[in-house]
C-alpha positions in Angstrom: 0.0 0.0 0.0 2.8 2.4 0.8 4.1 2.2 -2.8 0.7 3.2 -4.1 0.5 6.0 -1.5 3.9 7.3 -2.6 2.7 7.3 -6.2 -0.5 9.3 -5.3 1.5 11.7 -3.2 4.3 12.4 -5.8 2.6 15.4 -7.5 2.1 17.1 -4.2 5.6 16.3 -3.1 7.1 17.7 -6.3 4.9 20.8 -5.9 5.8 21.5 -2.3 9.6 21.3 -2.9 9.3 22.9 -6.4 11.0 20.0 -8.0 11.0 19.1 -11.7 9.9 15.6 -12.7 13.5 14.9 -13.7 14.5 15.3 -10.1 12.2 12.5 -9.2 14.5 10.0 -11.0 17.3 10.6 -8.4 14.9 10.2 -5.4 13.7 6.9 -6.9 17.1 5.7 -7.9 18.7 6.2 -4.5 15.6 4.9 -2.6 15.3 1.7 -4.7 19.1 1.1 -4.9 19.7 1.7 -1.2 16.5 -0.2 -0.2 17.5 -3.1 -2.4 20.9 -3.4 -0.9 19.6 -3.3 2.6 16.8 -5.7 1.8 19.4 -8.4 0.7 21.3 -7.9 3.9 18.1 -8.1 6.0 17.1 -11.3 4.1 20.3 -13.0 5.3 19.3 -12.2 8.9 16.2 -14.5 8.7 18.5 -17.5 9.0 20.1 -16.0 12.1 17.1 -14.6 14.0 14.2 -16.6 12.6 11.4 -15.9 10.2 8.8 -14.9 12.8 11.1 -12.4 14.5 12.1 -10.9 11.2 8.5 -10.7 10.0 7.4 -8.9 13.2 10.4 -6.6 13.0 9.8 -5.8 9.3 6.2 -4.9 9.9 7.1 -2.6 12.8 10.0 -1.0 11.1 8.3 -0.5 7.7 5.3 1.1 9.5 7.6 3.5 11.2 9.5 4.4 8.0 6.3 4.9 6.0 4.9 7.2 8.7 8.3 8.8 8.8 7.7 10.2 5.3 5.6 12.8 7.0 8.6 14.2 8.8 11.1 14.5 6.0 12.5 18.0 5.3 13.6 17.5 1.7 14.4 15.2 -1.2 17.5 13.6 0.4 15.5 12.7 3.5 12.7 11.4 1.4 15.0 9.2 -0.6 16.5 7.8 2.7 13.0 7.2 4.2 11.8 5.6 1.0 14.8 3.3 0.9 14.3 2.3 4.5 10.6 1.6 3.8 11.4 -0.3 0.7 14.0 -2.5 2.5 11.9 -3.2 5.6 8.6 -3.4 3.9 10.1 -5.5 1.1 11.3 -8.0 3.7 7.8 -9.0 4.5 7.4 -10.8 1.1 10.3 -13.3 1.3 9.9 -13.9 5.0 6.1 -14.6 4.8 6.7 -16.7 1.7 9.3 -18.7 3.6 6.9 -19.2 6.4 4.2 -20.3 4.1 6.4 -22.9 2.5 7.9 -24.1 5.8 4.8 -24.1 8.0 1.7 -24.5 5.9 0.4 -28.1 5.5 1.1 -29.4 2.0 -2.6 -29.6 1.3 -3.1 -25.9 1.8 0.3 -24.5 0.8 -0.8 -23.4 -2.7 -3.9 -21.7 -1.4 -2.0 -19.9 1.3 0.7 -18.8 -1.2 -2.0 -17.5 -3.5 -3.8 -15.7 -0.6 -0.5 -14.1 0.3 -0.3 -12.6 -3.1 -3.6 -10.9 -2.7 -2.0 -8.4 -0.4 -0.6 -6.4 -3.3 -3.9 -5.7 -5.1 -5.6 -5.2 -1.7 -3.0 -2.6 -0.7 -3.5 -0.7 -4.0 -7.2 -0.9 -3.6 -7.1 0.5 -0.1 -4.7 3.3 -1.2 -6.9 4.2 -4.1 -10.0 4.4 -1.8 -8.6 6.9 0.6 -5.6 8.6 -0.9 -7.5 11.2 -2.9 -9.8 12.3 -0.1 -6.9 12.4 2.4 -4.6 14.2 0.0 -7.3 16.8 -0.6 -8.0 17.5 3.0 -4.8 16.6 5.0 -2.0 16.9 2.5 0.7 14.4 1.5 2.5 14.3 4.8 -0.4 13.1 6.9 -1.3 10.6 4.2 1.8 8.6 5.2 0.6 8.3 8.8 -1.7 5.6 7.4 1.5 3.4 7.7 0.9 3.2 11.5 -2.3 1.2 10.9 -0.2 -2.0 10.5 1.5 -1.8 13.9 -1.2 -3.8 15.7 -0.7 -6.5 13.0 2.8 -7.1 14.4 1.3 -8.0 17.7 -1.1 -10.5 16.0 1.9 -12.1 14.2 3.9 -12.3 17.4 1.0 -13.9 19.4 -0.4 -16.3 16.8 2.4 -17.3 14.4 4.8 -20.1 15.4 8.4 -20.2 14.2 9.0 -22.7 11.4 10.3 -26.1 12.5 12.9 -25.9 9.9 14.4 -22.8 11.5 14.1 -24.3 15.0 15.9 -27.5 13.9 18.6 -25.5 12.0 19.1 -23.3 15.1 19.4 -26.2 17.5 21.9 -28.0 15.2 24.3 -24.9 15.4 
């Protein structure tokens, strides 16, 4: 959803900072390049700290970084905040995918994997439903506070999701 929100907010961001569309390429370049590098590093930590812990951490961190968009002072801060949100939010995909393949019963694994993918269109749908009204009344900065909505979800993950047996076995072997 935050990717969609960012797309909807871009015209207002460019207008507020009096940036040309060409300046946008540098914001996007540095945020995706930096976010991608950090995401690879974070992905390696799932074998050290566990899928469950990394999923909870990624939900909390990405929520904070998305909300942090509302506090940035300029394009450099925005690129850094986007990169952090891309890295931590992007981590939810491979970690949740690993959990589905490692924890879900074989009979339901394909359905769970498919349901997992519905998060993308659902996020775009939700962003489309409230981005325009919020942008018109509250502005682009407050739009990103929507990122805080997912914080309670981290608690649900922590309370209801068990760590994969594969990780537990691997951890005890070391």
